[in-house]
C-alpha positions in Angstrom: -25.2 48.0 27.3 -22.2 49.3 25.4 -19.7 47.4 27.8 -21.7 44.3 26.9 -21.5 45.1 23.2 -18.0 45.7 23.4 -17.3 42.2 25.4 -19.4 40.4 22.9 -17.9 42.1 19.9 -14.2 41.1 21.5 -15.5 37.5 22.1 -16.7 36.9 18.0 -13.2 38.2 17.2 -11.4 36.1 19.4 -13.5 33.1 18.1 -12.8 34.2 14.3 -9.0 34.5 15.1 -9.2 30.9 16.7 -11.2 29.6 13.6 -8.5 31.3 11.3 -5.5 29.7 13.4 -7.1 26.3 13.4 -7.7 26.4 9.7 -4.3 27.5 8.9 -3.1 24.3 11.2 -5.4 22.0 9.3 -4.3 23.5 5.8 -0.5 23.0 7.1 -1.2 19.5 8.3 -2.8 18.5 4.9 -0.1 20.2 2.8 2.4 18.5 5.0 1.1 14.9 4.8 0.6 15.2 1.0 4.1 16.3 0.5 5.4 13.5 2.5 3.5 11.2 0.8 4.5 12.5 -2.7 8.4 12.3 -1.1 7.7 8.7 -0.2 6.2 7.9 -3.3 8.9 9.4 -5.2 11.8 7.3 -3.4 9.8 4.3 -3.4 9.7 4.8 -7.4 13.3 5.4 -7.3 14.2 2.2 -5.7 12.5 0.2 -8.5 14.7 0.2 -11.6 13.3 -0.4 -15.1 15.6 -2.6 -16.9 15.5 -4.1 -20.6 16.3 -7.4 -19.3 13.9 -10.5 -20.7 13.2 -12.3 -17.4 12.8 -15.5 -19.2 16.4 -15.6 -19.8 17.7 -15.1 -16.1 15.7 -17.9 -14.4 18.6 -20.1 -13.9 18.1 -23.9 -13.6 16.9 -24.6 -10.1 13.3 -25.4 -10.0 10.6 -22.9 -9.5 8.1 -22.1 -6.7 5.0 -22.0 -8.3 3.8 -22.4 -11.8 6.5 -21.5 -14.5 4.0 -20.3 -16.6 3.0 -17.6 -14.2 2.8 -13.8 -15.9 4.9 -12.5 -13.1 8.3 -13.8 -12.6 10.4 -13.0 -9.4 14.2 -14.3 -9.6 16.1 -13.6 -6.3 19.6 -13.7 -6.2 20.5 -14.6 -2.7 23.1 -15.8 -0.3 22.1 -18.7 2.4 24.3 -16.8 5.2 22.7 -13.2 4.2 20.4 -12.4 7.2 18.1 -10.4 5.0 17.9 -13.4 2.6 16.8 -15.9 5.4 13.9 -13.3 5.9 12.6 -13.9 2.4 10.6 -16.8 2.8 8.6 -15.6 5.4 8.5 -12.0 4.7 8.1 -12.5 0.7 6.8 -16.0 -0.2 4.5 -16.4 2.7 2.8 -13.1 1.9 2.5 -13.9 -1.8 1.1 -17.3 -1.4 -2.3 -16.7 -2.6 -0.6 -15.2 -5.6 1.5 -18.2 -6.1 -1.3 -20.7 -5.6 -3.4 -19.0 -8.2 -0.8 -19.1 -10.6 -0.1 -15.4 -10.7 3.7 -15.4 -9.4 6.1 -17.7 -9.8 9.5 -17.4 -7.6 13.1 -18.5 -8.9 16.1 -18.4 -6.7 19.8 -17.9 -7.9 22.9 -18.8 -6.1 24.9 -15.6 -5.1 27.2 -17.0 -2.4 29.2 -13.5 -1.2 33.0 -13.5 -0.7 32.1 -12.2 2.7 30.4 -15.3 3.4 32.9 -18.2 2.9 30.9 -21.2 4.4 27.8 -20.0 2.3 29.1 -22.0 -0.5 28.9 -25.4 1.1 25.1 -24.7 1.7 24.4 -23.5 -1.8 26.3 -26.5 -3.2 24.5 -29.1 -0.6 21.1 -27.4 -2.0 21.7 -28.4 -5.5 22.6 -31.8 -4.4 19.4 -31.9 -2.3 17.8 -30.8 -5.7 18.9 -33.9 -7.7 16.1 -35.8 -5.1 13.4 -33.4 -5.4 13.9 -31.6 -2.3 15.3 -28.1 -3.2 12.8 -25.8 -1.5 12.4 -28.1 1.5 16.1 -27.9 2.0 16.1 -23.9 1.0 13.6 -22.9 3.5 15.0 -25.3 6.2 18.4 -23.8 6.0 17.2 -20.3 6.4 14.9 -21.2 9.2 17.8 -22.7 11.0 20.0 -19.7 10.3 17.6 -17.4 11.9 17.2 -19.7 14.9 20.4 -19.4 15.7 22.9 -21.7 14.0 24.0 -18.8 11.5 27.0 -19.8 9.9 26.8 -23.8 11.2 24.5 -24.1 8.3 27.5 -24.4 6.1 29.4 -27.0 8.0 29.5 -30.6 6.6 27.7 -32.4 9.7 24.9 -29.9 9.7 24.2 -30.3 5.9 24.6 -34.2 6.1 22.3 -34.4 8.8 19.6 -32.2 7.2 19.9 -34.5 4.1 19.3 -37.6 6.3 16.3 -35.8 8.0 14.5 -35.4 4.5 15.1 -39.0 3.8 17.6 -38.6 0.9 19.9 -41.2 -0.5 22.8 -40.5 1.8 25.4 -41.9 -0.4 24.2 -40.2 -3.4 24.0 -36.6 -1.5 27.5 -37.1 -0.1 29.2 -38.0 -3.5 27.5 -35.2 -5.2 28.3 -32.8 -2.4 32.1 -33.9 -2.1 32.6 -34.0 -5.7 31.4 -30.3 -6.0 29.0 -31.7 -8.9 27.2 -28.1 -9.3 30.4 -26.0 -8.5 30.1 -24.7 -12.2 26.6 -23.9 -11.9 26.8 -22.0 -8.7 29.9 -20.1 -10.3 27.4 -19.3 -13.6 24.7 -17.8 -11.4 27.0 -15.7 -9.5 28.7 -14.3 -12.7 25.4 -13.5 -14.2 24.4 -11.9 -11.1 27.0 -9.6 -11.4 26.6 -9.1 -15.1 23.0 -8.0 -14.2 24.2 -5.6 -11.8 23.7 -7.2 -8.6 26.2 -6.1 -5.8 24.5 -7.5 -2.7 21.7 -9.9 -1.4 19.1 -10.2 -1.8 18.6 -8.6 -5.0 15.1 -9.2 -7.1 13.8 -8.8 -10.6 10.2 -8.8 -10.8 9.9 -9.3 -14.5 12.1 -6.5 -15.9 12.1 -4.3 -12.8 15.1 -4.6 -10.5 14.9 -4.1 -6.5 18.1 -4.0 -4.5 17.7 -5.3 -1.1 14.9 -6.6 1.2 12.6 -3.6 0.3 9.2 -5.2 0.8 7.2 -1.9 -0.2 9.0 -1.7 -3.7 8.5 -5.4 -4.1 4.7 -5.0 -3.5 4.7 -1.7 -5.8 6.8 -3.5 -8.6 3.9 -6.4 -8.4 1.1 -3.9 -8.4 2.7 -2.7 -11.4 2.9 -5.5 -13.2 -0.6 -6.6 -12.3 -1.6 -3.2 -13.7 -0.1 -3.9 -16.9 -1.9 -7.4 -17.1 -5.2 -5.7 -16.5 -4.9 -3.2 -19.3 
């Protein structure tokens, strides 16, 4: 009987030790997850820079995608030969389509052709010529789509740009004259200059109202939009 009692006590002790170890493992896991969340949240917040910029003063003169009276304005400084910018229509625009449709968000694009992409300027110029004939956003999205689908910097070649204009049934003579005379050279340079003055150093760069996010950081852009929606709901 004594032996059975000793064995039983040993088993109980082992079970208690196991439960204690299990509890410590669970506690450690919870602390780790919570700490990781805090670190992630902190890093996320650090990627969003609060500025004193009035977004209405940096919209540029290209047409908006959405209702210009929308309370949340997203201004993108982008380059037509930037691989990350090329993903924006799919990753950003499409995911916010409901917000755009219901008048919550409006998107503006500013030309920021990087010196490291010498043929990008041609595409920016052509896009503004397409804008003369009310085809800016069609042109914009198609160029990026073709860029991602393997054409790359060929989207800066004259033949490609003229053929694209033709595919949209634009007045070819008017488009060619606009392009060859570099009619909107000053507008593109003004966009680039203002971008550098605002602290843009690479593309894409976003202003969500007065919140600045550098790079295609979807989490931070979503967070910035949530912050602006919370302000509206107060």
